[in-house]
N, C-alpha and C positions, 0 to 999 in steps of 0.2 A: 448505298454506302457499304464498303467492305467491312466485314467483321474483324476485330482485332484477334490475334492469336491468343485465345483464352488459356490454352494449355501453358503457353509461355508465361502468361501473367500469373498463373497459379503455382507453377513449379519453380520459378526463379527464386533463389534463396536470398540474393542480395539486390537491393534496388539499383536499377541502372536506367540510362536514358531511354532505352527501348521500352522497358516496362512502364516508365512514366508516360511515354507517348501513348501506350496502349490504354492507360487509364484516361488520358485526355480524349482519346477516340471514343471510349465508352460514354463519357460525359456529353459527347456531341450526338449520341444516337437517340436520345429520348427527349420527348417534350417535357417542359419544366414541371407540369402538373401530373405527369403520368407515373405516379409513385408506384403503383402496383406492377407496372412493367419493369421498372427499375429493380424492384424486389424479386420479381420472377427471374429476371436475367441473372441476378446475383445468386439466387438459390438453385437454379437448374442449369445455368450455362457457365457461369464464372467459377462458382465455388460449391458444386453439388456435394452434399454431405460434409461440408467443411465451413458452414456458416452458422454463427450464433446470433440470436436476437437478444438485445439487452433492453429491458423496459423498466421504467420507474413505476408503472401503473399509476401515473399521475393524471392531471386534468386532461391532457390530450392523448394519452396512450391508447385509447380505444381505437383511434384512427389507424395507427400503424398495426395494431394487433388484429384489426379486422382484415387488413391486407394480408397479414401472415396467414390467417385462417383461410383466405381465398386461394392463396398459392399452395400452402401445405400446412394443415393444422398440426402436423407432427414435428415441425421445425422446432429445434430447441430454443426455448425462451427462458431467459435468466432474469430473475428479480432480485435486486440487492436488498435483502432483508437486514437492515442495519440494526434492528432492535430499537430504533427511535422513530418509527413511522406512526402516523395517526392510526387509531383503530379503524377509522373509515377506509384508509388505504388498504389495510389487510383484508377487510371485507370486500373491497372492490376487486382485489385479485381473484377471489373466489367467484364473484359475479361475472367477470369477464371470461374466466375459464369456462364457466357453464354456458354463458350466452353465446360465445364465439366457437365453442367446441375445441378449444386448445387442449391438447392431450400431453404436452411435453413441457410443462412449466416447472422450473426448479428455483427454489429460494436459495440464494447464496448468503451465508452468515459469516461474520468475522470470526477469526481464529480466537478461541477462548483464551489462549495463552497471551495473545496480543492485547486483548481487553484487560486481562489481569495485570499485565505489565504497564500498559500505557493509560488505561482508563478504568482503574479499579472501582472508582466511585460513580462512574457513568456520567460525569459532568465535564468531560474534556471539551465538549462543544462550546461551553461557556468561555473558555480561555484560549483554546487553540483549535478552531474549527477546521483548519487545514489538516492538522494531524488526525482529528476525529474522522474526517472524510477518508484520509489515507488508510486508517486502520479498518474502518467499517465498510468502505466501498472499493478503493483502489486495489488493496491487497487481495481480497477475495476474488475480485474480477480477474486480476492478472493470472491467478492460478488457473482459472477455467479457460481463459482465452489462449493460454499456451497450447491448448489442444485444437485450435481453430485457425484457419488461414484468413478469416475475415469475420466481421461482425456488423450488425445493423443497429442504428440508433434512430431516435425520433426527433433529432435536432432540426431546427428550422432557421432560415436566414434572419427572419424578422425579430428573433428573440433577443439578441444582443448585438452590439457593434462588432464584436469579435467574430460572430457567426455570419456576418453580412456577406461573406464571399464563399459560403459553404457550397461545395458541389455535390452531385449525386454520389460520386465515387472519389475516394481519397486513397492515395498510397501513403500510409502514415510512417512516421519515423521509427516505429517498432516493427516495420517490415510486414505489415498486414494491410489488407484492403478493408476500408471502412465504407459502409454503404449508408446513405442518408436519403431514403425515398421521399421524405417530406421536406427536403431542403427548401423548395420554392413555395411551400404552402404558407399563406398568411393566416392571421387569426380568423378572418372571415371564412377562408377556405376550410379550415379545420372545423369550425362550427357548422358550416353547410354540409360537410361530409357526414358529421355525426347525425344531423337531422335527416339527411337523405337515407341513411342506412339504419335509422332508428337505434343508434347505439346508446347504451346506458351511460349516464353522466356520473362522474365522480361525486360522491355525496357532499363534498366540501366546495365544489365549484360554484354552486348557487349562493354560497355564503361569502363569496368574494375571494376565494383562493384560486388564482388563475394559473399558478405554477406551484406544484405541490411536491415537496421533498420530505425530509424528516421533520417531525413535529416541532422540535425546539428551534429550528432554523427557518421556519416558514411562517409568514404572516399574510394577512389579508391585503389585497391590492386595491388601492383607491381608483376611482374613475379617472381615466386619462393617464394613469401610470403605466410604465412598461410592464408587460405581463410577468416578468421575472423580478420586478422590484421588491417583491415580498420574500425573496430568497436571500438569506444572510443580510437582512436589512441593517443598515448602518455600518457595515463592514466593507473593506476593500476586497471583496471576494465575489466572483461571478460564476465560478465553476467548481464542481466538487473534485475535479482532478482526474477523472477517468477518461477524458477526451484529449487525444493527442492530435491536434489539427495540423494539416499540411502547412499552414502559414506560421506555425510555431507560436501563435498568440495564446493558445489555451493549453496550459499544463504540458509542455513538451516533456516527454519522458526522459528520465536520467538514464544514460547508458550503463549497462552493468559494470563496465570498466570504471565508472565513477563511484561505485559502491566500495567503501573501504572497510566496512565492518563485517568480519567473518564470524558467523555464529550458527550453531546447529547445522554445520556442514555446507553452508552457502554464504556467498557475499550478499548482503542486504543493505537497504537504505538505513542510514544511521540517524535516528531521531534526535540524538544529543549533539550539542556543540560545546566548544570551549568557552570558559569564562572570559569576558572582555572588559576592559576598563570602562566604567560608567554603568555597568549592569546594576540593577536595583535588587538587592538581596531579598526584598519582600515580594517581588513580583516576577522575577526571572523564572523561566521554565525550560525544561529539557536542556539543562546546562550542567556541566561538571564543575562544581564549585571547589576551588582549591581549599585544602584543609585549613590553612591559616585564615582564609577569608571566612570560612564557616565559623571558626572559633571566635573571630572578631565580631561576627554578626549572628551568633547562634540563635537568639530569640526570634529575630526577624525571619531567618531561614526556616526554623521549625514551624513558624506560623504561616509561612508561604504555602498556599494550597496546591501549587503545581508540582508535577513530577520533576525531581532533581537528581543529580548524581554528585559524587564526591571525587575529587582529584587528589591522589596521594603521590607526592613527589619524593625522591630520595632525601632522606633526612627528616621527613615528617614523622611525628610520633603518633602512630595509629591508636595507641592506647588512649589518647586524649578524646577520641570520638567513639569509644566502645559503646557507651550507653545510647548513642544517637544513630547507630548504623542502620537501624530499621527505618529511618527517615528516607534513605536513599534507594532508588530503584536500580542504580548502577554505581559501581565504584571503579574508577579508572586508576590503574597502577602505571606510573610513568617509568619507562626504561629509556633514559636519554642517550645512552651509549651501550654498545654491545658488551663493553667491559664492566658496566655498572650492574652488579647483581643484587643491589639492595631491595629491588622490587620483589624478588622471590621471597624474601623474608617477610615483607609487608603482606604479600598474598597469603602466606601460610598463617600468619597471625590472624588475619581477618577471617579466614575460613575455619581453621582448626581450633584456635583458641577462643575467638569471639563468636563463632557460629554464624557468620554472615552467609545468607542463602541466596542473595540476589545476583545480578549480573556482575561478574568480576572480569574486567577487561584489561588487556595490556595495550598501552599506547607508546608511541615513540619509535625507537630503533628496534622494531620487531622483525626478526629475521628467521629463516627456516630452521637453523640449528638451535635456536632458543625455544621454539614452540613446544617440543615435547617436554622440556623442563618446566615451562610455564604451566602446561596442563597438569603436570604432576603436583604443582603447588596450588591447584584449585582454580586457575584462570580458565574461564569458559567462553571468552569472546576476545577477538583480536582486531585491532585497527591496523591494517596492513597497507603500506604504500609501495613497498619494494616489489617490483614486478616479478622477479624470479620466485620470490616467496609466494606471491599470489598464485602463480602457475602451479607451484608445488602443492598448495592447498587445494586448488581446483582439481588437480589430478590425483590427490590423495597419496602423494609420493614422498611424504616427509619421513625422515629416518625415525626409527623407534629406539627407545632406551630400555634395554632389558637387563642390564647389570647395574646394581645399586651399591655404592659405597656408603652413601648417607641416605638411608631409607626414609620415605615419607609415609606417614600414617601407620596403619597396622598390617597392611597386606604385603608390603615390599620387604624382601629378605636381603640383607647385605651380603656382598661377596665375602667368603672366608668364614661364614657362620659355622660353628662347630656344635651341633646340637648336644653331643655327648659331654661337652664341658659346661652346659647350662644346668643350673639346679632344677630339679623337677618342681612343677608348680606346687605340688602338695607340701614341699619342704621350703618353699620360698617365703 
């Protein structure tokens, strides 16, 4: 069988039919159970120096990591250290590193700022496991994978219905090549491989943990249950969100163009949504609650344990919520029209008079000409849907405001200031 043009597969920037056919050809080159050849082809032929290994160091991880050690023990292996793992898993990381001779294992940890913002009490998994996985797994991994053309997983077809058509090689929707050396391995194959090579077992496996993730979201699996039945038990959740499968069934990634929140110099996924009719004030989460709704349901919302935001519309009296501002992780200031400037006053009151230190975002008719003025008033996040404004933010080409007739704060000096007419400080 002729080899596909690997150089084309690796250097092509945008998925096309030829590249997809090349991936299909690769999938036809290997026997179903020849996982080590699949991995070797990926590491030395398809993506040399451009391949990352992602491992959970869970119940079956020793099989894939043993193959990694056979191909090249210096391949970069990334472990998502969420801060919620069993102590036994952390110990198992060290055991496998030593046993297999892996010399390039890196722990990826969530951004402390994200944890402080979205999970300050460490209990987000109880109420919003999808968001918990996003903050603790997806975001840290995305940062690292930006530097690689492909990555390797330990997923297998038998684990879930969605994985039932998993191939050895995928051309994913985020324009990378994903490699699944164990795609055709069954439970019996995994156990036979571990026995054949004398691989150390995860300490929790013998206790009934057949698929092991974070401690709070993993339970023992009963005899006859699906091996992943113990993950997120009782919830309509099957994946943590890091897998972007070719069939779109598992956590298809959102394109950057779909991100509307601009913060800290980049467009990012927005965890918050708008209040909708029928929302329960006592249990809603990651929602901007309109100020009048908050006032009408103050006790319930203050007792609500989930992260919330506040929506301030023109005409709202922000003084009414001064004492409760600390309850909100985000305050959204509505700018319904370019000509409506009341939001600027609300922003200044919140930041300068009331000392609000959280996220202060502008929503609504947010256009490029307004943004420098919004930032002067303390707004530090923007929800932008206007395409020319998006491009201006991405390129950093917004106009600046250097002349002030109405200064903000203590650092801006208004045009026409005549220092010699001011009274000296000592005589004031």
